[in-house]
N, C-alpha and C positions, 0 to 999 in steps of 0.2 A: 677482253676478258671474259673468262671462263663461262660456259653456257648455264643458265639458268636452271631451277628445278621444276620441271612440270608435277604437282602431284594431283592425283585423281581423288575428288570427293561425292560424297553420297549425292544425287542430281536432285534437288528441289524445284519446283514453281521454273520461271523463265530459263534459268541456270542450265537446265538441261535440252535447250537449243541451242548452245553454245558448246554441248559436250563435257561441262564440268568441270574442264582442266582450271587449274591458277596458276599463275608463273609466280614465283617466290627467287629472288635473287640469292646467288649463292654466297657462302661467305667472303670469296675476294670482291664479288661484285658490288658489295655492300660497304667494305672497307675499302676498296679500292677508288668506288665515288666519293669516298669521303677526304681520302687519302687524295684524291686529283683536288677537289676543291682547294682542301687546308693547304697543298703546297704550291697551286698556284697564284692563292694569295699572298704566302708567304716571299715568294719568286716577285709578286709585283710591286711588294709594298718596299722593295729596297732599292736602291737605285744602281744599277748595272755598273761591274768594274773590271778590271782587270783586263780576262782576252776580250769584254766583249765589246769593246773597241775595235779590236782586228775581224772581227766580223761583222760589227756595222758598215765598218770600213769597205770590206767584201760586194756588201750588197750595197752601198753607193756608186762602186765601181760597174757593176751589171747595172745598176740603174740609169746608169749616163749610157753606158756602151753594153749592150747582152750579149753582142758575138765578138766582139772583140776589146774585153775589159784591161785595163790601165793596172799597173802594178798596185794591191790592195791599199799602200801606204804613202805612195812616194811617184813624183813623175818620171814614171821609168816604165817600159814596156811590162805585161804583165804575163806574154805568152808561157806556158807550161808551170803557172803558178798551179800548187797543190789544192788552194783556196778554192779554186774557180771547180767545184765539184757538183754533182746534179742537187743534191741539197742547197749550196748556195745560188745556182743558177733558178731553181724554183722560187726561192726567196726575193732573185734581184726581179725575177718574172712577176712577183706580186708588189715588189713596191714601184715598178713602171705602171701597172695596170693602176693602182690606187691612186698614187703617190705619197706613199709614207716614205717617211726617212727610213735609214739606215736602224737606228737606233727602236723605232718602233716596232720594225718587223723582228727585231733579235729577240726584242719584249713580248710580241703578238706566237712566236715560236717557242715558246716552253712549254704554253701549255699543248698543243699539238706533239712535241715531243713527250711528254709524260703519257697521254695516249699511246704513244708507239710503245714506252717503255713498260707501261700496265700490262697493256695485252702481249706483249711478247713475255713477260714473264712468267703470268698464266700461264701460256701457250707451254712453254718450258719447263717450268713446274710437273702438267698435266702429263707431258711424258716421261718425267721419272716416278709418279705416282698419283693416282688416282685419289689419293684422300686429301679432301675437300677443304681443310683446313691448313695443306700445303703449301698455298701460293700466299695466305695473309701471314704466317707466320716466316715465308722466305723474303715478302716485304719489308717485313718486321726488324730482320735479322739483317737484309743488304743494307736499309738506313740509320739503324743504331748500331750495329756491332764492328765498332771500327777499333780506336781506342782510346785513350784519355787526353789526347792531345789532336788539336784541328790538322787534319790532310784536307787540303784545299788546293786543288787543282782539277782539269778537267779531264771527266771520264773519272773523276771518285762521286760516289753516289752517295755518301753519304748524307742525312738530315742537310747538315749545314751546308756542305758542298754544293747542295743541289740549289742552293738559294742562290747561286751566282753561276751554276752550268748548266739550267737545265737551258737556257735557251743557245744553247750550242750545239754544234756540228754531232762532237761525241756524242753527247747522249741521245740524240736520235739513232746513230751506230751503233751503240749498245744494245739499244729498243732491237734495233734489227736483226743485230745477230741473236739473241734471245730468240726469234721467231725463225733465224736461220737455223739454230741447233735444234728448236722443238721441228722440225722439218728432215732436221739430218736424221736425229733420234728416230723418228717415228718410221725413214725408211729404213734404217740400219735393223731396226727389228723387226722388218715385216721381211720372212723369208720365201716369200711366193716367188716363184721364178718368172721373170718377164721375160719374153721372146725380143728376139731384134729382129722381128718380121711382125706385120700383123697389126691391127686397132691397137691390141691391149697395149703392144710392145711400143708403140710408138707416144701411147699415152703414157707409158712408165717413163720412157726417155725425155719426154718434153716434163715433166715432173721433174727428173732429176735434174735439166738444163736450167728450170726456172728457180732452185735451189743455188746452184752456181750462179745465177743471175743475181740474186740476194749476196751471195759472199763479194761478188764484183760487187755490188752496188758500194757495200761496206765500206769495201776496200778505198772506193773512191771519195766515200765521204769523210771516213777518218781514216787514212793507213794505219797506225800504228793499233788502231780496235782491232783492224783485220787481221793482225800479228794472234792474238788471243782467239777471235774470231776460228783462226784459220786451225789453230793447236787445241780449241773444244773442238772442231769438228771431226779432228783425228783422233781426238780422246773418242768421240762418241762412235766412231765406225769403228775401231780398234777393239771399244769394247761389248758391242753390240751386234754386230756383223760375225755370224756365228758361219757360216759358210761361204767359201769363194768360189766361185769359177769364173768363166770366159763373161758372161754377162751380168753381173755382178763387178766383175772389174769393167768394167765396160760403161755401165752406168753413172761410176762412182769418176769415172774417167772423163765423161760428158759434162760431170758437173766441174769439175775444176780444169776443164778448157773452155766452158761457159764461162765462169768466173774470172781466167785472163783475157778472155776478148772481149769481155766490158769494160775492162780496166783498159785495155790495148786501144779498143776504138773509142774511147773519149774523144773529143776534138779540142776541149779545151784545157786539159792538162796532161802532163806526162807524170803518172803517179809512181809508174816502176823506174823513173830516175833515182828516187828518191832512198833504192838501195845501195846500200853505201854508204850514204851521206851522211857528212858528219857535222855538218855545219849548227847542229842546235845542240848536238852531245852536250857542252859543255853548260848548259842552261839547265839542265833534267839534271845535272849532276847533284842537284840537293834534293832530288827523289828517295837518295839514299841515304840520306844522314840522319833521318829521326826516325826509323822504321819500326823499332820497339814502340815506342809511345805511340803512334799512330794505329799501329793494327794489332795492339796484344792481344785485345778482347775475344775479335775474332778469331784471332789463335788459339787461343787456349779456353775457347768453349767450342770452336767447330772442330777442332783437330779431334778430339775424340770422337765425335761422331764419324769425321769421313776414315777414323781409323773400326770403326763399327763396319762402316762400307767396305774396305779394304777387306775386311778378316772375311765376310759373306761374298768375295770375288775381289781375288786381286785383278782383274778387268773390269772392276768396275768406272764407266765412266767419269764419275766427279773424281775421284780417285786420280786418274790418267789425266785427269785436265790440270790438276791441281800440281802435279808433279810436271808437266810439262811448261808449266805458266813458270814454277819456279827455278826448272833450269834455264830457259828465256832471261828470266830478270838475273839470276849469278851471272849471264853470258853479259849480260849491258854491263856490271858492275866490274869483272877482270876482264874485261876488251876495252874498257871505258868509252862505251856506245852507253851513254847511260838512258836515250833515247828509249830504250827499250824499258827502262822502268816504268814508263806510263800506263804498261798495260798492269801494275800493282792491283789499281781497282780492281779489274774481274779477275786477279791472281785469288783473291777473298770469295769469289762468286762458288766453288766449289765448296768450300769452308760452312757457308753461310746457308748456302743449299741444298750440304747433307745435314747441317742441323735442323731445319724447319722438316726438313722428311721424314728425320727422327723424330721429333716432336709432335708429329703430325697424328702418329699410330694411336688407333681403338685404345681407349683405358679397359683393363686397370693396367699399368704398368709396375714394371719391374723397377726393383731400389736402385740401380745403375741408369734407366729413363728418368725417375724422379730427381735423382741429384742431378742428371744434365738439364732437365728441367729449369730445379731454381737457380742453376750457375745461368743458365743462358737470361733467365728473367733481372736477377743482379747484375749479368752483366750490360743488359738494355738501359736499364732504371740508372748505372754508374756512369753509358756515353753518354746519354739522354743530358744528365745533370751536370757532366763536364765537359760537354763540346755542344751537344746538338738543340740546347733546349730555346737558346737564343733565335733556330731560326724561325722558330712558327711561334714563340712568347714576346709581343712587340713590347719596347722598354715600357713603356707609358702603364703596364701590367705585369710589369716585370715587380714583384716580390724582391726578389733575390739579387740580380745584380747579373744574370747571366751574358756571358759573350757570345757580344751581335755579329752578323754579320759586316762587310768592309760597308761603308759609308762615303763612296768615292765623289766629289765635286761633278757636278755636271757644268757645262761649256755652251750650254744656249747661250748664254748672254754675250758671248766671245763671236758663236758660227753664226750670230745673225748678221753681224757683218763682213761675214766673208762671204765671197763667191766660190760653189765646186771648183774644185782644182787649182786653186789656187796654193802658193807654197808659204809655208809659215814655219818658223824657225823657234824651238820653244826650248825653255832649262827646267821644265818643271815635270816630277815625274809623270804625275798623275794625267799632265796634259799632252804630253808625248805620249801614252798609252790611247787616248780616249779622243785625241781632235780628229783624227784622221775618219773617227764615223761621223761625220758630221758632214764629209764632203774635201774639206781643205787636203791639200798632200802636204807631209813632213818633208823637210830638205831632206833627213836624213830617215830612213824605217828602223823602227821601233827595235822591230825582230829581225834575226836570220831568217833568211827565204830562202828555199835550195833554188827556187827559179832565177836566184839574184846572185853574182858572183860575188862574194862573202868581200872581197878585196873591194868591190865599188861601196859596198856598203861601207866599209870603216875609211875609207877616202872620203865619203861623205860627211859620217860620224867628225873624224878629225877636225873638219872643213866648220861642220858649226862648232864644234868646243875651239876651234882660232873664233869665231865671229863673237863668240860668248863673255872671251878673254877679256879681263879685267882691263889690259894694257895693249890690247887691239887697236888698230888707228881706224879712222875714217875710212882713209883709201882701201886698206885692207875689207873690213866690212862693205865697202862695196863692192869689189871684187867678189866678193862672196856671192854677194844679192844677186849678182851678174849673173853669173855663174849657172846660179838656178833658180832662180827668176823668183829670187823670196819676196814675197810682197807683204808680209804679216812678221810680226814678234807678240809672242806670249810669254811674257815674264812674270816671275817669280819676284814678291814685295823684299826680295832678299837683291834681286839684279840693277841695277841703273839703266834707265832708259838711254838707250843713245841720244845723242845731240840730233841729231839726223831724223829722229822719230818723230810722228806724232802721236798721241794718244788718244785713244777711241776711246776705249771703252775700259771698264775694271770689274773686279766682283767683291763684293762687300763680303762674304764668305771667308775668301782666300787669300783677299789683298792682289790676285793678278793683276799683272796690266796687259791688254790688248794695242799695241800700237801700227801703223802703219809708215813701209818706208818701199824705197823705188817705185816702179810707175807701175799702174795697173796692166796684167797679164794679155797683150791683144792676140793672142794664137788662137 
């Protein structure tokens, strides 16, 4: 977070021996620390759900084989999977050193990611303005000003969404993006010339290479966030870099080349192979279906603030950033590459941060700014009550009945019977997204993966459907079980247990049954 304030006081007594300086926290340090405590507790009180099973599975595979992990969710080769990023490798190394499981590591990653995010916000806002309350208002706007319908997706930084995705790689990548933008903005505003030779020139180029390395790291950790990160970098350089010559062009070329080199040289995955891949576009179409309800507060209150910045300078970086993001989001809709809609969360940042900078201006305010301030306060209250209150207000203390975060069941009761790597077939929606996070493999991966031929995944999905069909014969089921070395069935209470299966455990909460089939994997 931003640096504290040192205040000179009258020196008396023994205080004179220490120079009379007293440290005071900045407003952002105080509110940021409070936000860190509240958000960490909110994240830890809710069972992990949704994509958390995928990320826990990644940790489990790296825990088993750090240098050559298998596919995150199935007994398949994992070479080239974009899930095996430097972020995941650090989590896997932690799991190997401590013996923690994938779910525990993902939960512990939440506070770490939150520190990266909070410090990144402080650094970036300080590049935009020196006003001390601007980072506080930016944090409030970023977490509360969205819409009146819940927007729950990886990379969305609303208060409600953070209770689910705080431990995801996307949150860390966004925090690093803010850091990268702050460093980019500082250099774009620096008009001093840096020579190609000499100690000062070398230091200058090393700094630009470091910024490029940070963008490359974002690309490896969360590729779609890197799209927004690059757009922001372009906006900052185009908006603030006033003079161009060979030295300036050379420095930014070093930045771009370093980012590309970091991505290309990473041995665990080929992130550049994702360009043009459409295997996950279909599942992201839903991002475009409820834009008005999910984002209207940010647009209604933030757009006037952004318009004011645009009036002052058509090259304002936040204005350019918002325009570029909107173009990419529109391209995703028109082209059918709906995955680009994943940058919608960062598309709101120029609106939210422009509003924060405007409202952090010293008083007295003119009438227009007062109206904007009241509109922002009303919008934040409306967003909190309509969507986000349940994220931080426990149900036991809730007098109204706010909407709560999802509460998915856990599968510790089943995982204790299954050895890591054993194959399971399940018909449950929650189980198919969660069970691989405990170490077992699925016969058919739940999500498309660009590193896996989609035809192979769909073939496995069809075989699993055939196994679970009510009219399947024992011989047909045995053939599929042998093909994928299936050891376990995890079935909902609506699905009958096959005659050849032996029930081992069941869940009192969901009624799901764990049954053993086939012979033990001896590979």
